[in-house]
N, C-alpha and C positions, 0 to 999 in steps of 0.2 A: 504494500500500500504506500502511496506517495505522501509526503508531508504536506501540510496545509499551505505552505508557502511555495511549494513547487508547482509550476505551471505544467499541466498535463495536456497533451494533444492526442486526440483519437480520430483516426481517419482524416487527418488534415484540419480538423476543426478544434477550436479551443474548448477545453472542458473545465477550466478553473480560472478564477480571477482574483489572485491575491492582491492586486493593485487597488481593489475597491474597499479593502478593510479600512474602516475609519470614516468612510463617506456616508452620506445620508442614503436612505433606501432609494429615493428618486434618482440621486446621482449614480448610485450603483447600477440601477436598472438601465440607465442610459448607456453606460459603459458596456454592460453585458449585451444589450440589444444591438449595439454596433457590431459586435463579434458574432452574435447568434440571434438574428432577427426573429426566428421562430420560437425563441425561448418562452416557456410558460413559467414566469418568475413568481415565486411564492415566498412571502416574508413569514418567518416562523420565530416565535420567541426562543431565545437561546436556552438550551436544556430541555426543550420539549421533546416528547416522544414523536418519532416520525416513522412512517412505513419504510420498509427496506426494499420495496419493489423498485426496479430501475426503469425510469422513463427518460429516453434520450432528449426530450425537449424540456424537461423540468429542471429548473435551477432554483435551489433553495437559498435564501438569504437569511442567516440567523442573526437576529437583533437582540441587543442586550442593554438598551439605554432608555430611560424614561426622559422624554424630551420636554415635558411640561408638568407642572404640579397637578396631580390628580385631585379632583374635587367632586362633591355631590352636586347633582343638578341636571 
């Protein structure tokens, strides 16, 4: 298995984007979609359980930051 910082290519197309770590979800989506226009991008809370099925068009972005104060209302 490759490390999370190693860029892996499969059949000539990019399969990982270490350069988007630290970007907002929207910024990361733009970068990923430039390389993989057919990507089905899914934002997932870091640490969440995810299915182990392989879908060549799915790209998961694991997020770990609260951007705004949560409040009732």
